[in-house]
N, CA, C and O atoms as a GROMACS GRO file, in nm:
protein
  292
    1MET      N    1   5.606  -0.227   0.104
    1MET     CA    2   5.482  -0.243   0.176
    1MET      C    3   5.394  -0.122   0.148
    1MET      O    4   5.440  -0.008   0.152
    2ALA      N    5   5.266  -0.149   0.121
    2ALA     CA    6   5.173  -0.041   0.087
    2ALA      C    7   5.129   0.030   0.213
    2ALA      O    8   5.104  -0.032   0.317
    3LYS      N    9   5.119   0.160   0.202
    3LYS     CA   10   5.074   0.242   0.314
    3LYS      C   11   4.922   0.255   0.307
    3LYS      O   12   4.867   0.288   0.202
    4THR      N   13   4.854   0.228   0.418
    4THR     CA   14   4.708   0.237   0.419
    4THR      C   15   4.664   0.377   0.458
    4THR      O   16   4.727   0.443   0.540
    5ASN      N   17   4.555   0.419   0.397
    5ASN     CA   18   4.494   0.547   0.430
    5ASN      C   19   4.390   0.520   0.538
    5ASN      O   20   4.279   0.476   0.508
    6LYS      N   21   4.426   0.546   0.664
    6LYS     CA   22   4.342   0.509   0.777
    6LYS      C   23   4.208   0.582   0.777
    6LYS      O   24   4.107   0.526   0.820
    7LYS      N   25   4.206   0.706   0.730
    7LYS     CA   26   4.081   0.781   0.727
    7LYS      C   27   3.981   0.717   0.630
    7LYS      O   28   3.864   0.699   0.663
    8SER      N   29   4.028   0.682   0.511
    8SER     CA   30   3.941   0.618   0.412
    8SER      C   31   3.897   0.480   0.458
    8SER      O   32   3.782   0.440   0.438
    9LEU      N   33   3.989   0.405   0.520
    9LEU     CA   34   3.955   0.272   0.570
    9LEU      C   35   3.848   0.282   0.679
    9LEU      O   36   3.753   0.205   0.677
   10PHE      N   37   3.863   0.375   0.772
   10PHE     CA   38   3.764   0.392   0.879
   10PHE      C   39   3.630   0.434   0.821
   10PHE      O   40   3.525   0.386   0.865
   11MET      N   41   3.631   0.524   0.723
   11MET     CA   42   3.506   0.569   0.661
   11MET      C   43   3.437   0.453   0.589
   11MET      O   44   3.315   0.440   0.597
   12GLY      N   45   3.512   0.370   0.520
   12GLY     CA   46   3.455   0.254   0.451
   12GLY      C   47   3.395   0.155   0.548
   12GLY      O   48   3.286   0.102   0.524
   13ILE      N   49   3.465   0.129   0.658
   13ILE     CA   50   3.413   0.037   0.759
   13ILE      C   51   3.287   0.094   0.823
   13ILE      O   52   3.191   0.021   0.844
   14LEU      N   53   3.287   0.222   0.853
   14LEU     CA   54   3.171   0.287   0.913
   14LEU      C   55   3.050   0.280   0.820
   14LEU      O   56   2.939   0.251   0.864
   15LEU      N   57   3.070   0.307   0.692
   15LEU     CA   58   2.960   0.301   0.596
   15LEU      C   59   2.909   0.158   0.578
   15LEU      O   60   2.788   0.137   0.564
   16ALA      N   61   2.999   0.060   0.577
   16ALA     CA   62   2.957  -0.079   0.564
   16ALA      C   63   2.875  -0.123   0.685
   16ALA      O   64   2.773  -0.190   0.670
   17VAL      N   65   2.920  -0.084   0.805
   17VAL     CA   66   2.846  -0.120   0.926
   17VAL      C   67   2.709  -0.053   0.927
   17VAL      O   68   2.609  -0.117   0.963
   18SER      N   69   2.702   0.073   0.887
   18SER     CA   70   2.572   0.142   0.885
   18SER      C   71   2.479   0.081   0.779
   18SER      O   72   2.359   0.072   0.801
   19PHE      N   73   2.534   0.041   0.664
   19PHE     CA   74   2.454  -0.023   0.560
   19PHE      C   75   2.392  -0.152   0.612
   19PHE      O   76   2.273  -0.176   0.596
   20PHE      N   77   2.475  -0.236   0.674
   20PHE     CA   78   2.423  -0.363   0.723
   20PHE      C   79   2.328  -0.343   0.841
   20PHE      O   80   2.238  -0.424   0.863
   21GLY      N   81   2.347  -0.235   0.917
   21GLY     CA   82   2.252  -0.203   1.024
   21GLY      C   83   2.115  -0.167   0.969
   21GLY      O   84   2.014  -0.216   1.018
   22VAL      N   85   2.112  -0.083   0.867
   22VAL     CA   86   1.984  -0.046   0.804
   22VAL      C   87   1.921  -0.167   0.735
   22VAL      O   88   1.800  -0.185   0.740
   23LEU      N   89   2.003  -0.249   0.671
   23LEU     CA   90   1.953  -0.370   0.606
   23LEU      C   91   1.891  -0.463   0.710
   23LEU      O   92   1.787  -0.524   0.685
   24GLY      N   93   1.955  -0.475   0.826
   24GLY     CA   94   1.900  -0.557   0.933
   24GLY      C   95   1.767  -0.503   0.982
   24GLY      O   96   1.675  -0.580   1.012
   25LEU      N   97   1.754  -0.370   0.992
   25LEU     CA   98   1.627  -0.309   1.034
   25LEU      C   99   1.516  -0.335   0.933
   25LEU      O  100   1.401  -0.358   0.970
   26ILE      N  101   1.551  -0.332   0.805
   26ILE     CA  102   1.450  -0.355   0.701
   26ILE      C  103   1.395  -0.496   0.710
   26ILE      O  104   1.275  -0.518   0.690
   27PHE      N  105   1.481  -0.593   0.741
   27PHE     CA  106   1.435  -0.732   0.749
   27PHE      C  107   1.382  -0.769   0.887
   27PHE      O  108   1.341  -0.883   0.907
   28SER      N  109   1.383  -0.677   0.983
   28SER     CA  110   1.330  -0.704   1.116
   28SER      C  111   1.179  -0.681   1.119
   28SER      O  112   1.128  -0.593   1.048
   29PRO      N  113   1.108  -0.758   1.198
   29PRO     CA  114   0.961  -0.740   1.206
   29PRO      C  115   0.924  -0.627   1.302
   29PRO      O  116   0.864  -0.652   1.406
   30ILE      N  117   0.958  -0.504   1.267
   30ILE     CA  118   0.933  -0.390   1.356
   30ILE      C  119   0.832  -0.291   1.300
   30ILE      O  120   0.813  -0.184   1.357
   31PHE      N  121   0.768  -0.324   1.190
   31PHE     CA  122   0.679  -0.230   1.124
   31PHE      C  123   0.532  -0.255   1.156
   31PHE      O  124   0.445  -0.225   1.074
   32GLY      N  125   0.502  -0.309   1.272
   32GLY     CA  126   0.364  -0.331   1.312
   32GLY      C  127   0.310  -0.463   1.262
   32GLY      O  128   0.333  -0.501   1.148
   33GLU      N  129   0.239  -0.531   1.348
   33GLU     CA  130   0.176  -0.660   1.317
   33GLU      C  131   0.278  -0.764   1.270
   33GLU      O  132   0.244  -0.854   1.194
   34GLY      N  133   0.403  -0.751   1.314
   34GLY     CA  134   0.506  -0.848   1.278
   34GLY      C  135   0.554  -0.841   1.135
   34GLY      O  136   0.613  -0.937   1.084
   35ARG      N  137   0.528  -0.730   1.068
   35ARG     CA  138   0.571  -0.716   0.929
   35ARG      C  139   0.712  -0.659   0.923
   35ARG      O  140   0.751  -0.577   1.006
   36ASN      N  141   0.788  -0.702   0.822
   36ASN     CA  142   0.919  -0.642   0.801
   36ASN      C  143   0.907  -0.529   0.700
   36ASN      O  144   0.798  -0.501   0.650
   37GLY      N  145   1.018  -0.464   0.669
   37GLY     CA  146   1.016  -0.347   0.582
   37GLY      C  147   0.969  -0.377   0.440
   37GLY      O  148   0.902  -0.295   0.378
   38LEU      N  149   1.006  -0.496   0.390
   38LEU     CA  150   0.965  -0.530   0.253
   38LEU      C  151   0.814  -0.553   0.244
   38LEU      O  152   0.750  -0.509   0.149
   39THR      N  153   0.759  -0.621   0.343
   39THR     CA  154   0.614  -0.643   0.345
   39THR      C  155   0.541  -0.511   0.362
   39THR      O  156   0.439  -0.488   0.297
   40TYR      N  157   0.592  -0.426   0.450
   40TYR     CA  158   0.530  -0.295   0.471
   40TYR      C  159   0.531  -0.212   0.342
   40TYR      O  160   0.430  -0.152   0.306
   41ALA      N  161   0.645  -0.210   0.272
   41ALA     CA  162   0.654  -0.133   0.148
   41ALA      C  163   0.562  -0.190   0.041
   41ALA      O  164   0.501  -0.115  -0.035
   42ASP      N  165   0.550  -0.324   0.035
   42ASP     CA  166   0.461  -0.387  -0.062
   42ASP      C  167   0.316  -0.352  -0.033
   42ASP      O  168   0.239  -0.321  -0.124
   43ASP      N  169   0.277  -0.359   0.094
   43ASP     CA  170   0.140  -0.323   0.132
   43ASP      C  171   0.110  -0.176   0.103
   43ASP      O  172   0.001  -0.143   0.057
   44MET      N  173   0.207  -0.089   0.129
   44MET     CA  174   0.188   0.054   0.101
   44MET      C  175   0.171   0.079  -0.048
   44MET      O  176   0.084   0.156  -0.089
   45PHE      N  177   0.253   0.012  -0.131
   45PHE     CA  178   0.240   0.028  -0.275
   45PHE      C  179   0.106  -0.023  -0.324
   45PHE      O  180   0.041   0.042  -0.406
   46ASN      N  181   0.063  -0.139  -0.274
   46ASN     CA  182  -0.067  -0.193  -0.316
   46ASN      C  183  -0.181  -0.100  -0.276
   46ASN      O  184  -0.276  -0.083  -0.352
   47THR      N  185  -0.173  -0.041  -0.159
   47THR     CA  186  -0.276   0.052  -0.114
   47THR      C  187  -0.282   0.174  -0.205
   47THR      O  188  -0.390   0.218  -0.245
   48LEU      N  189  -0.166   0.227  -0.239
   48LEU     CA  190  -0.162   0.346  -0.325
   48LEU      C  191  -0.208   0.314  -0.466
   48LEU      O  192  -0.284   0.392  -0.526
   49SER      N  193  -0.164   0.202  -0.521
   49SER     CA  194  -0.200   0.171  -0.659
   49SER      C  195  -0.348   0.135  -0.672
   49SER      O  196  -0.412   0.173  -0.771
   50LYS      N  197  -0.403   0.064  -0.576
   50LYS     CA  198  -0.546   0.030  -0.584
   50LYS      C  199  -0.633   0.152  -0.558
   50LYS      O  200  -0.739   0.167  -0.620
   51GLY      N  201  -0.589   0.238  -0.469
   51GLY     CA  202  -0.666   0.358  -0.440
   51GLY      C  203  -0.670   0.454  -0.557
   51GLY      O  204  -0.768   0.525  -0.578
   52SER      N  205  -0.561   0.457  -0.635
   52SER     CA  206  -0.557   0.551  -0.746
   52SER      C  207  -0.632   0.500  -0.868
   52SER      O  208  -0.662   0.578  -0.958
   53SER      N  209  -0.664   0.371  -0.874
   53SER     CA  210  -0.735   0.318  -0.989
   53SER      C  211  -0.880   0.285  -0.959
   53SER      O  212  -0.951   0.234  -1.046
   54TYR      N  213  -0.926   0.312  -0.839
   54TYR     CA  214  -1.061   0.275  -0.800
   54TYR      C  215  -1.166   0.374  -0.850
   54TYR      O  216  -1.286   0.350  -0.832
   55PHE      N  217  -1.125   0.483  -0.912
   55PHE     CA  218  -1.220   0.583  -0.959
   55PHE      C  219  -1.284   0.546  -1.091
   55PHE      O  220  -1.376   0.615  -1.134
   56ILE      N  221  -1.240   0.441  -1.157
   56ILE     CA  222  -1.286   0.406  -1.291
   56ILE      C  223  -1.436   0.372  -1.294
   56ILE      O  224  -1.505   0.420  -1.383
   57PRO      N  225  -1.489   0.291  -1.200
   57PRO     CA  226  -1.635   0.265  -1.206
   57PRO      C  227  -1.720   0.392  -1.197
   57PRO      O  228  -1.824   0.401  -1.262
   58GLU      N  229  -1.677   0.488  -1.119
   58GLU     CA  230  -1.751   0.614  -1.109
   58GLU      C  231  -1.746   0.691  -1.240
   58GLU      O  232  -1.846   0.751  -1.281
   59LEU      N  233  -1.632   0.690  -1.305
   59LEU     CA  234  -1.621   0.759  -1.434
   59LEU      C  235  -1.707   0.691  -1.541
   59LEU      O  236  -1.761   0.758  -1.628
   60GLN      N  237  -1.718   0.559  -1.534
   60GLN     CA  238  -1.802   0.489  -1.630
   60GLN      C  239  -1.948   0.530  -1.614
   60GLN      O  240  -2.019   0.545  -1.713
   61LYS      N  241  -1.992   0.547  -1.490
   61LYS     CA  242  -2.130   0.592  -1.468
   61LYS      C  243  -2.151   0.732  -1.523
   61LYS      O  244  -2.254   0.760  -1.585
   62ASN      N  245  -2.054   0.821  -1.502
   62ASN     CA  246  -2.066   0.958  -1.553
   62ASN      C  247  -2.061   0.964  -1.705
   62ASN      O  248  -2.122   1.052  -1.765
   63ALA      N  249  -1.991   0.871  -1.767
   63ALA     CA  250  -1.976   0.873  -1.912
   63ALA      C  251  -2.099   0.815  -1.983
   63ALA      O  252  -2.114   0.834  -2.104
   64GLU      N  253  -2.186   0.746  -1.911
   64GLU     CA  254  -2.305   0.687  -1.974
   64GLU      C  255  -2.396   0.792  -2.035
   64GLU      O  256  -2.466   0.762  -2.133
   65LYS      N  257  -2.398   0.912  -1.981
   65LYS     CA  258  -2.485   1.016  -2.037
   65LYS      C  259  -2.440   1.062  -2.175
   65LYS      O  260  -2.517   1.124  -2.248
   66PHE      N  261  -2.315   1.033  -2.212
   66PHE     CA  262  -2.264   1.070  -2.343
   66PHE      C  263  -2.274   0.954  -2.443
   66PHE      O  264  -2.231   0.967  -2.557
   67ASN      N  265  -2.329   0.844  -2.401
   67ASN     CA  266  -2.340   0.725  -2.487
   67ASN      C  267  -2.430   0.755  -2.606
   67ASN      O  268  -2.542   0.804  -2.588
   68GLY      N  269  -2.382   0.726  -2.726
   68GLY     CA  270  -2.459   0.747  -2.848
   68GLY      C  271  -2.438   0.884  -2.911
   68GLY      O  272  -2.493   0.910  -3.018
   69GLN      N  273  -2.361   0.972  -2.847
   69GLN     CA  274  -2.334   1.103  -2.905
   69GLN      C  275  -2.204   1.098  -2.986
   69GLN      O  276  -2.106   1.035  -2.947
   70ALA      N  277  -2.208   1.166  -3.100
   70ALA     CA  278  -2.090   1.170  -3.186
   70ALA      C  279  -1.987   1.269  -3.128
   70ALA      O  280  -2.021   1.372  -3.070
   71LEU      N  281  -1.863   1.233  -3.147
   71LEU     CA  282  -1.754   1.318  -3.098
   71LEU      C  283  -1.681   1.375  -3.220
   71LEU      O  284  -1.634   1.300  -3.305
   72SER      N  285  -1.672   1.504  -3.226
   72SER     CA  286  -1.604   1.570  -3.336
   72SER      C  287  -1.469   1.622  -3.287
   72SER      O  288  -1.461   1.699  -3.192
   73VAL      N  289  -1.365   1.577  -3.354
   73VAL     CA  290  -1.231   1.618  -3.312
   73VAL      C  291  -1.167   1.707  -3.416
   73VAL      O  292  -1.053   1.751  -3.399
   0.00000   0.00000   0.00000
């Protein structure tokens, strides 16, 4: 009969329970306006990515003054 290592077994069970607890929190609608963690993370990513690329129209206006000038590299 195999001898079980009770400390390792308890640690594994504890980590599994904590993992499923955090997973349950992520899928719970607790992040405001009934959103779950995945929706919240998606909205946050979209906000950051759109905010970081919105400067392009302003740069195009600034670059118009160089239109028609030769660039020497």
